C-alpha positions, 0 to 999 in steps of 0.5 A: 491471484496473490502474489504470494501464492504458489500459483503465481510464484511457480506458474503465472510469473514463470511462464510470463516472463519465459514469453516476455523475454522470447518475444520481440521487443516491438511486441512484449507491451501486448504480452505483459497486457495479455498476461495482466488481463489474465491475472486480473480476471483470474479473481475478477469478473467485472470489465470495469478495468477494461470499460475505465481504461478505455474511456480514460484514454479517450477522455486524454486524447480530448484533453489534448487535443482540445483548445477551448474545452480542456477544463470541461473534458478533465472535468468530465474525467475526474468526475466519471473516476470519482462517480466510478469508484463512488459507486463500487466503493461507497454506495452501500456506506451512504445507504447505511448512514442516511438510513440510520439518520432519516430512521428509514429502512433501506436495502444495501445494493448487491455491488461487489467491489472490483479489485484494485479499483482504489488504485487504478482510479488513482492512476487514471486521474494523475493521468488525466491531471498531468495531460491537463497540466501538459506535464506529459503529451496524451498517450495516442497507443491504446496498447502502451496506455491500457499496458500501464494501467493494467500492468499486474505487478501494481494493478491490485496493490500499487505502487500508485504509478503516474504515467509521467514516471514510466511513459518513456519505458512504456515505449523505450526500455532496457532489459538487463541482467543486473536489473533482473537479478536485482528483481529477483532480490527484491521480490523474495526479500517482499514474499519474505516479508509477507509470508514469514513475518506478516502472516505469522504476526496475523496469526499471532494477533488472531490468536490473542483476539480469541484469548480466553483471559485478556490482560493490559500486555495482551491488548498492547502486544496485539497494537503492536502486532496489528502495526507490524503485520500491515507495514510488512504486508503491505511493504512486502507487496510493494517490494514485490511489484518494484522487483517484478518491474525490474524483471520487464525494465520498469524502474518504480519509485519507492513506496515505503522507507522504513516509516517505523524509524521516523521522529515525527508523524510528518516524518512517518507520512513521508515514508509511509505509503509514499506513492499515495501521500505524495498524490493527495499533495500533488492533486489535492493539497498544493491545488487548493492553496497548500501552505500559501493562503494563511495558517487557517487556509492551510489548516482546513486544506491539511483536514480536507486531505486527511479526511480523503486519505482516511476515506480512500482507505474504506467505507467505514467511520474507522478509516475516516477516524483514522484520518482525523486521527492522522490530521490532529496530530500533523497540525499540533506538530506544526503549530507547537511540536515541530522544534521539539520533534528531533531525531532522539528517543523520545520523538521517536517513542512518541512517534511510535506510540501515535502510530500504533495506536492509529493501526488499532483505529485502522484494524477495528471497524466498530467505532465502540469496540475501539474505545474498549480496546483503548480502555483495556490497553491503558489499564482502566478495564480493571484487568491484570497487567499479565497472566500465564496464557499472555506469557504463553503466547508471547513466549511463542512468538517472541523470536518473530516479534523481534525479527519483525522489530530488527527488519523494520530498520535499515540495520540489516540493509546497512550491514548487507551493503558494508560487507557487499563493498568490503574487498576481503568479504566480497566473494564469500558474502556473494555465496552467502547473499545468493544461498541465503535468498535460496533459502528465503524462497525455500522457507516461504513456499514450505510456509504457503504449501502448509499454511492455508493463513495467507490473508492481504489486508489492502485487497479490500482497498 
């Protein structure tokens, strides 16, 4: 069940909210748990989520209670979770590649990738490590732990919520009208990002990919489109998740902070998918030694982190290449460019070019096709720079592209914040703001009813 679907927005979510608020406080986690399981099993038939939840709950108790075998139980818990994601997500990848290396015929296993496995596995791992580090106590109530793992707003596509950030909220949280109102706004903003911008630019990229007469500009536009689509697609889902968390009294950390205005690749990854990059920093990079053991060891640690980051995104070589691509630029920045990358046009331009090229690698699965794409985009493919067909497509989508570019900056947010606190415009602005959100919701609803193009990129991860 997609957040950006009529079924979710107008049936599942209102019913869940109604049942939640008419239920006494001490039973509300049960409502969330039941709703989350219904949400998950609406599109998933595997009991894996429940099995993983129960086993990690007991691993947490064993780690917490044991005096002499804490590390053993932690190791067993991490091995279990890695084997889980390894089997379901990467088995056929290894079969395929070993078959090619050994020149043998092997059959793929019939494995269906469970929804959200990359996200709930990382949440389970972070919980076990935090219990081992004594940053939190193990959760004794299995229903509360199950609510944390299965909570539907962040179950399928994150953000990766750490137990230590919400453990107090699981037991004692305050729902309020102000939080609910802020949640509604955030949800509509996320829905608009997804439906109005990401879906439309996704259509634009698909049309460019099917164009009869390719040009250099067409490939450049397609690369820019890939970047804008995935940003608004994923950040839109994060916004919706954070907004729905506020409905029920939960405050999740931000997952995106305008990454396309970054002035370096280092800065970009402080702003993009923050919950993932902080996970690898805190649970992989720092335990490996971080930057405390000399520059060569630091480079090795960064290589490991970015190989894992790429591989986490998918069982394909293009994702590994994508991770290594960022590793190279992060090392170049650390060793040579750091002092030159400051807030300025050149720094922003450099960062945007590197990021846009990275999402070409991210979107194209076949490595040979990636090379062809870059060859044509850079003008080495004996193509015209522009033609009538490219101009025609650009004219049709230029408004949405410009809107996406503006919305990828904090410009609109800053204007809204200034108007909302200005005494002269405060009352008028409140009316305009409410009207604006209603209009956005109606536009999104109309688009979802009339348009069947509604993919979600991160579902495959």
